[in-house]
VOPAGU-2260 file (C-alpha; in pm, 1 decimal, decimal comma):
REM VOPAGU-2260
SITE   aa  ch    i         X         Y         Z
SITE  UNK   A    0    2793,0    1592,8    1047,6
SITE  UNK   A    1    2498,4    1621,3    1288,9
SITE  UNK   A    2    2276,0    1368,9    1111,0
SITE  UNK   A    3    2547,1    1149,1     958,0
SITE  UNK   A    4    2484,2     843,7    1174,1
SITE  UNK   A    5    2108,4     862,5    1118,1
SITE  UNK   A    6    2149,8     898,0     741,5
SITE  UNK   A    7    2383,9     598,2     736,6
SITE  UNK   A    8    2138,1     378,8     925,9
SITE  UNK   A    9    1836,3     484,2     717,7
SITE  UNK   A   10    2022,4     407,9     393,8
SITE  UNK   A   11    2146,3      72,5     527,1
SITE  UNK   A   12    1801,1     -42,5     641,1
SITE  UNK   A   13    1595,4      91,4     347,8
SITE  UNK   A   14    1314,5      27,9     265,1
SITE  UNK   A   15    1146,1     131,0     588,9
SITE  UNK   A   16     780,9     155,3     685,6
SITE  UNK   A   17     867,2     392,6     969,5
SITE  UNK   A   18    1172,8     576,8    1093,4
SITE  UNK   A   19    1247,0     856,4    1339,5
SITE  UNK   A   20    1573,4    1040,5    1403,6
SITE  UNK   A   21    1662,8    1233,9    1714,8
SITE  UNK   A   22    1993,6    1412,0    1781,7
SITE  UNK   A   23    2156,6    1248,8    1481,3
SITE  UNK   A   24    2052,4     892,5    1571,1
SITE  UNK   A   25    1789,5     662,6    1425,7
SITE  UNK   A   26    1601,1     599,9    1748,6
SITE  UNK   A   27    1308,5     404,4    1606,8
SITE  UNK   A   28    1246,9     216,7    1282,2
SITE  UNK   A   29    1033,3     -57,8    1128,3
SITE  UNK   A   30    1144,9    -248,5     821,3
SITE  UNK   A   31     889,8    -230,4     541,1
SITE  UNK   A   32     912,5    -602,8     470,3
SITE  UNK   A   33     828,2    -691,2     831,5
SITE  UNK   A   34     541,4    -441,9     847,3
SITE  UNK   A   35     398,2    -575,0     521,1
SITE  UNK   A   36     400,3    -931,7     648,7
SITE  UNK   A   37     247,6    -836,7     983,4
SITE  UNK   A   38     -28,6    -636,3     815,1
SITE  UNK   A   39     -98,4    -922,2     573,8
SITE  UNK   A   40    -133,9   -1179,5     851,4
SITE  UNK   A   41    -352,1    -938,4    1049,6
SITE  UNK   A   42    -571,5    -880,3     742,6
SITE  UNK   A   43    -610,3   -1253,5     692,2
SITE  UNK   A   44    -722,7   -1316,3    1049,3
SITE  UNK   A   45    -944,9   -1008,1    1058,0
SITE  UNK   A   46   -1138,6   -1094,7     742,2
SITE  UNK   A   47   -1158,3   -1461,2     833,8
SITE  UNK   A   48   -1289,0   -1396,1    1186,1
SITE  UNK   A   49   -1497,1   -1079,7    1154,2
SITE  UNK   A   50   -1584,7    -999,1     790,8
SITE  UNK   A   51   -1761,0   -1321,2     680,6
SITE  UNK   A   52   -1601,1   -1450,3     359,0
SITE  UNK   A   53   -1932,2   -1607,7     254,4
SITE  UNK   A   54   -2101,2   -1266,1     255,6
SITE  UNK   A   55   -1816,7   -1121,4      46,8
SITE  UNK   A   56   -1862,9   -1402,5    -205,3
SITE  UNK   A   57   -2232,5   -1323,5    -230,4
SITE  UNK   A   58   -2168,9    -951,8    -290,1
SITE  UNK   A   59   -1935,0   -1009,8    -585,1
SITE  UNK   A   60   -1952,4   -1376,2    -691,7
SITE  UNK   A   61   -1795,2   -1305,2   -1033,5
SITE  UNK   A   62   -1463,0   -1243,6    -855,6
SITE  UNK   A   63   -1491,6   -1406,3    -514,5
SITE  UNK   A   64   -1649,4   -1719,7    -649,1
SITE  UNK   A   65   -1303,1   -1793,0    -787,6
SITE  UNK   A   66   -1077,2   -1588,0    -557,5
SITE  UNK   A   67   -1073,6   -1670,4    -188,0
SITE  UNK   A   68   -1177,6   -1352,1       3,3
SITE  UNK   A   69    -924,5   -1430,1     277,6
SITE  UNK   A   70    -640,1   -1479,9      29,2
SITE  UNK   A   71    -734,7   -1149,1    -137,5
SITE  UNK   A   72    -716,7    -977,1     201,5
SITE  UNK   A   73    -371,0   -1124,1     263,2
SITE  UNK   A   74    -245,1   -1002,2     -76,0
SITE  UNK   A   75    -371,1    -648,3     -11,2
SITE  UNK   A   76    -201,8    -642,6     327,9
SITE  UNK   A   77     123,6    -761,5     176,0
SITE  UNK   A   78     117,1    -491,9     -95,0
SITE  UNK   A   79     -44,4    -195,2      79,7
SITE  UNK   A   80     274,7      -1,2     165,9
SITE  UNK   A   81     504,7    -108,3    -119,3
SITE  UNK   A   82     486,1     249,9    -253,5
SITE  UNK   A   83     696,4     353,0      48,4
SITE  UNK   A   84     992,6     169,3    -104,8
SITE  UNK   A   85    1030,3     437,7    -373,8
SITE  UNK   A   86    1380,7     576,8    -337,5
SITE  UNK   A   87    1236,6     926,2    -378,0
SITE  UNK   A   88    1120,7     916,1     -15,4
SITE  UNK   A   89    1468,7     812,1      97,3
SITE  UNK   A   90    1640,2    1086,9    -103,7
SITE  UNK   A   91    1386,0    1345,4      15,9
SITE  UNK   A   92    1439,2    1256,1     383,0
SITE  UNK   A   93    1818,1    1242,9     360,4
SITE  UNK   A   94    1837,1    1579,3     183,2
SITE  UNK   A   95    1624,3    1749,8     449,2
SITE  UNK   A   96    1842,4    1604,0     724,2
SITE  UNK   A   97    2165,8    1711,3     556,8
SITE  UNK   A   98    2026,1    2058,5     501,0
SITE  UNK   A   99    2001,3    2090,3     877,1
SITE  UNK   A  100    1630,5    2040,2     941,2
SITE  UNK   A  101    1497,0    1747,1    1138,8
SITE  UNK   A  102    1343,8    1590,7     828,2
SITE  UNK   A  103     987,3    1471,9     781,7
SITE  UNK   A  104     738,8    1531,4    1062,0
SITE  UNK   A  105     905,2    1566,2    1403,8
SITE  UNK   A  106    1211,0    1389,0    1269,2
SITE  UNK   A  107    1005,1    1107,9    1118,9
SITE  UNK   A  108    1014,8     972,5     767,1
SITE  UNK   A  109     715,1    1077,8     561,7
SITE  UNK   A  110     569,9     914,2     251,5
SITE  UNK   A  111     316,4    1149,4      90,3
SITE  UNK   A  112      76,8     967,5    -144,5
SITE  UNK   A  113     259,5     633,9    -120,8
SITE  UNK   A  114     -78,0     456,4    -127,4
SITE  UNK   A  115    -165,3     624,4    -459,0
SITE  UNK   A  116     179,6     543,4    -600,0
SITE  UNK   A  117     135,2     168,0    -563,6
SITE  UNK   A  118    -230,5     177,6    -672,5
SITE  UNK   A  119    -143,2     358,4    -995,4
SITE  UNK   A  120     134,0     109,7   -1069,7
SITE  UNK   A  121    -106,9    -180,5   -1017,0
SITE  UNK   A  122    -349,5     -34,2   -1270,4
SITE  UNK   A  123     -72,1      53,7   -1515,0
SITE  UNK   A  124      69,6    -298,8   -1491,4
SITE  UNK   A  125    -274,8    -454,2   -1537,3
SITE  UNK   A  126    -326,0    -248,5   -1851,7
SITE  UNK   A  127      18,8    -318,2   -1995,4
SITE  UNK   A  128      33,7    -687,3   -1905,4
SITE  UNK   A  129    -331,5    -782,7   -1933,6
SITE  UNK   A  130    -253,3   -1064,1   -2177,2
SITE  UNK   A  131     -62,6   -1240,5   -1897,4
SITE  UNK   A  132    -365,5   -1245,3   -1665,7
SITE  UNK   A  133    -718,0   -1383,6   -1684,3
SITE  UNK   A  134   -1016,3   -1155,1   -1631,4
SITE  UNK   A  135   -1058,4   -1252,3   -1265,1
SITE  UNK   A  136    -694,8   -1168,9   -1183,2
SITE  UNK   A  137    -729,5    -837,2   -1368,7
SITE  UNK   A  138   -1042,5    -753,1   -1171,7
SITE  UNK   A  139    -867,4    -847,1    -845,5
SITE  UNK   A  140    -573,6    -615,3    -928,0
SITE  UNK   A  141    -816,3    -331,6   -1002,3
SITE  UNK   A  142   -1011,5    -389,1    -680,3
SITE  UNK   A  143    -686,4    -413,6    -485,4
SITE  UNK   A  144    -569,8     -81,3    -627,4
SITE  UNK   A  145    -897,5      86,4    -527,9
SITE  UNK   A  146    -862,6     -44,2    -172,1
SITE  UNK   A  147    -492,5      35,6    -128,3
SITE  UNK   A  148    -539,3     390,5    -262,1
SITE  UNK   A  149    -791,0     456,1      18,5
SITE  UNK   A  150    -612,4     324,2     325,7
SITE  UNK   A  151    -505,9     676,3     432,3
SITE  UNK   A  152    -828,6     838,0     315,9
SITE  UNK   A  153    -912,6     973,2     662,9
SITE  UNK   A  154    -614,3    1211,0     637,3
SITE  UNK   A  155    -659,8    1557,4     480,1
SITE  UNK   A  156    -632,1    1551,0      97,3
SITE  UNK   A  157    -549,3    1178,7      93,6
SITE  UNK   A  158    -880,7    1030,9     -20,9
SITE  UNK   A  159    -850,0     972,0    -398,1
SITE  UNK   A  160   -1146,4    1202,0    -462,5
SITE  UNK   A  161    -997,8    1491,1    -262,1
SITE  UNK   A  162    -650,3    1416,5    -386,9
SITE  UNK   A  163    -774,0    1433,8    -745,1
SITE  UNK   A  164    -949,4    1766,1    -695,5
SITE  UNK   A  165    -696,8    1945,9    -477,8
SITE  UNK   A  166    -345,5    1820,5    -485,4
SITE  UNK   A  167    -247,8    1483,9    -630,0
SITE  UNK   A  168    -230,0    1562,3    -998,3
SITE  UNK   A  169      -7,9    1864,2    -935,3
SITE  UNK   A  170     200,3    1689,0    -671,0
SITE  UNK   A  171     574,0    1675,4    -732,1
SITE  UNK   A  172     594,4    1415,3    -453,5
SITE  UNK   A  173     361,8    1179,7    -640,5
SITE  UNK   A  174     536,2    1217,8    -974,6
SITE  UNK   A  175     885,3    1175,3    -831,7
SITE  UNK   A  176     781,0     878,8    -619,2
SITE  UNK   A  177     634,4     708,5    -927,8
SITE  UNK   A  178     949,0     776,6   -1129,1
SITE  UNK   A  179    1165,4     617,0    -859,7
SITE  UNK   A  180     967,5     293,4    -823,3
SITE  UNK   A  181    1157,7     116,1   -1102,0
SITE  UNK   A  182    1453,6      49,0    -875,2
SITE  UNK   A  183    1617,7    -260,5    -734,4
SITE  UNK   A  184    1508,5    -160,9    -381,7
SITE  UNK   A  185    1146,1    -204,1    -491,1
SITE  UNK   A  186    1180,6    -516,0    -706,3
SITE  UNK   A  187    1396,5    -675,5    -437,7
SITE  UNK   A  188    1122,3    -610,1    -182,5
SITE  UNK   A  189     856,7    -756,6    -415,1
SITE  UNK   A  190    1069,2   -1066,8    -464,2
SITE  UNK   A  191    1102,2   -1119,5     -89,9
SITE  UNK   A  192     733,0   -1054,8     -29,9
SITE  UNK   A  193     641,2   -1301,6    -303,8
SITE  UNK   A  194     801,2   -1571,6     -89,7
SITE  UNK   A  195     539,4   -1485,0     174,1
SITE  UNK   A  196     255,7   -1563,2     -68,9
SITE  UNK   A  197     296,4   -1924,6      48,4
SITE  UNK   A  198     176,2   -2073,3    -281,7
SITE  UNK   A  199    -137,6   -1856,3    -292,9
SITE  UNK   A  200    -193,8   -1837,0    -667,6
SITE  UNK   A  201    -335,2   -1483,6    -698,8
SITE  UNK   A  202     -80,0   -1334,4    -459,6
SITE  UNK   A  203     214,9   -1494,0    -643,0
SITE  UNK   A  204      74,2   -1398,9    -982,5
SITE  UNK   A  205      11,1   -1033,6    -899,4
SITE  UNK   A  206     347,2    -980,5    -726,9
SITE  UNK   A  207     525,5   -1142,7   -1020,8
SITE  UNK   A  208     347,3    -913,3   -1266,6
SITE  UNK   A  209     435,0    -604,7   -1060,4
SITE  UNK   A  210     796,8    -717,8   -1028,0
SITE  UNK   A  211     829,5    -766,3   -1404,4
SITE  UNK   A  212     661,2    -432,0   -1475,0
SITE  UNK   A  213     895,4    -241,1   -1244,4
SITE  UNK   A  214    1207,8    -390,7   -1397,9
SITE  UNK   A  215    1155,4    -166,3   -1701,3
SITE  UNK   A  216    1234,1     195,5   -1608,6
SITE  UNK   A  217    1034,8     333,8   -1898,6
SITE  UNK   A  218     711,3     215,3   -1732,8
SITE  UNK   A  219     771,1     434,1   -1426,7
SITE  UNK   A  220     882,2     728,7   -1637,9
SITE  UNK   A  221     574,8     700,2   -1859,5
SITE  UNK   A  222     340,1     677,2   -1561,7
SITE  UNK   A  223     502,5     971,9   -1379,8
SITE  UNK   A  224     443,4    1191,7   -1684,4
SITE  UNK   A  225      81,6    1098,9   -1744,4
SITE  UNK   A  226    -132,7     909,4   -1497,6
SITE  UNK   A  227    -473,5    1061,0   -1571,6
SITE  UNK   A  228    -635,2     744,9   -1709,2
SITE  UNK   A  229    -535,2     507,2   -1426,4
SITE  UNK   A  230    -611,1     777,8   -1168,9
SITE  UNK   A  231    -965,9     809,7   -1303,4
SITE  UNK   A  232   -1008,3     435,8   -1253,7
SITE  UNK   A  233    -923,3     467,6    -883,6
SITE  UNK   A  234   -1230,9     683,6    -827,5
SITE  UNK   A  235   -1455,7     500,5   -1074,0
SITE  UNK   A  236   -1668,6     201,1    -974,6
SITE  UNK   A  237   -1860,2     152,7   -1297,5
SITE  UNK   A  238   -1565,6      -9,0   -1470,4
SITE  UNK   A  239   -1313,0    -262,4   -1346,1
SITE  UNK   A  240   -1023,8    -419,0   -1535,9
SITE  UNK   A  241   -1121,4    -738,4   -1712,2
SITE  UNK   A  242   -1444,9    -807,2   -1892,0
SITE  UNK   A  243   -1670,3    -933,6   -1615,4
SITE  UNK   A  244   -1935,1    -659,4   -1635,7
SITE  UNK   A  245   -1941,3    -608,2   -1259,1
SITE  UNK   A  246   -2214,7    -418,4   -1077,7
SITE  UNK   A  247   -2085,0     -76,7    -966,4
SITE  UNK   A  248   -2261,0     -87,3    -628,3
SITE  UNK   A  249   -2118,8    -431,9    -554,9
SITE  UNK   A  250   -1768,2    -312,1    -644,0
SITE  UNK   A  251   -1813,2      -9,2    -416,3
SITE  UNK   A  252   -1932,7    -226,3    -127,5
SITE  UNK   A  253   -1632,4    -457,5    -162,8
SITE  UNK   A  254   -1396,0    -158,9    -174,7
SITE  UNK   A  255   -1548,3     -16,7     144,1
SITE  UNK   A  256   -1532,6    -351,0     329,1
SITE  UNK   A  257   -1169,4    -416,2     245,5
SITE  UNK   A  258   -1060,9     -54,8     296,7
SITE  UNK   A  259   -1203,6     -64,1     648,1
SITE  UNK   A  260   -1028,5    -392,9     717,3
SITE  UNK   A  261    -697,2    -260,1     582,7
SITE  UNK   A  262    -713,9      57,1     792,8
SITE  UNK   A  263    -771,7    -155,2    1103,8
SITE  UNK   A  264    -499,8    -408,1    1014,3
SITE  UNK   A  265    -242,4    -142,0     922,9
SITE  UNK   A  266    -291,8      55,5    1242,3
SITE  UNK   A  267    -310,7    -253,4    1460,5
SITE  UNK   A  268      20,2    -368,8    1313,3
SITE  UNK   A  269     170,6     -24,3    1380,5
SITE  UNK   A  270      52,8     -48,3    1742,5
SITE  UNK   A  271     222,5    -388,1    1783,8
SITE  UNK   A  272     539,5    -241,4    1633,6
SITE  UNK   A  273     545,4      20,5    1908,8
SITE  UNK   A  274     534,5     320,9    1679,4
SITE  UNK   A  275     486,7     667,8    1818,6
SITE  UNK   A  276     147,3     799,4    1712,2
SITE  UNK   A  277     102,7    1157,1    1594,3
SITE  UNK   A  278    -186,8    1168,3    1840,3
SITE  UNK   A  279      52,0    1113,2    2135,3
SITE  UNK   A  280    -133,1     799,0    2233,7
SITE  UNK   A  281    -309,1     497,7    2090,0
SITE  UNK   A  282    -601,3     610,3    1869,2
SITE  UNK   A  283    -936,4     510,3    2015,9
SITE  UNK   A  284   -1037,5     304,1    1714,7
SITE  UNK   A  285    -719,5      95,2    1753,4
SITE  UNK   A  286    -800,3      35,4    2120,4
SITE  UNK   A  287   -1152,8     -64,0    2017,5
SITE  UNK   A  288   -1031,3    -315,9    1760,0
SITE  UNK   A  289    -764,4    -457,4    1989,4
SITE  UNK   A  290   -1045,8    -543,1    2231,2
SITE  UNK   A  291   -1277,5    -659,3    1953,0
SITE  UNK   A  292   -1009,4    -892,3    1819,8
SITE  UNK   A  293    -888,4   -1018,8    2154,8
SITE  UNK   A  294    -801,8   -1383,7    2102,5
SITE  UNK   A  295    -801,9   -1353,5    1723,8
SITE  UNK   A  296    -469,3   -1171,3    1689,9
SITE  UNK   A  297    -284,9   -1338,6    1975,7
């Protein structure tokens, strides 16, 4: 079997943040847990050193007067790619390999809409388990979902607004990925990542809520069948979970600040992991931020 060894290694090391097969071998891979932790630590240092937590508090004091802006950044970094753990992406990649194609893009794993998958689950869990959380934690989950859903928004059809209008709602990939999030591979990952919260209250609370939500398969099935309401909340800034009555412009500004930070942190982490870029070289904005953050990320 031409791709047998690669399939075996991908299955054994799942969940992955990145993987590439060549000539039947897994020649490059990054474990999702390691990438999540690296992105989280990069987010923490980036926001702490360059994004002024005091300014963030002033923009949205109702939330960040009680939630540390740096801790929020760390939580987002830890969660941003959890949607990749859906076993749908594993099954999709393996089937394309066994059918004789190279699988994914140039032999690489692909995770279409994984950022929307996790964001929708965050909103669904906040709605279903709101009684377990105070209004600040609910608002933080909603803001986190808005940010995470946008961290691939520079790619065609991946911004939530474009995705909504063109492709996401009709996407089989999105529905199947949602359906396959209620699996032990995902809850196991969340459990391990929760250990990295290092006693940060919001981080531990949110990961525990997501873990509990994904242990009930009917939640994923329900969301895969109808996700219109939570999807609308991803593109809406006038309302946020909880009852804080937040200003829409302030919410938008926070979403933009943290989305920018997450894009930088995610791609900087990928650079440190030695991933092959689709651009056949290090993107210029990554080179810029590596210089900008010289001494901060060492």
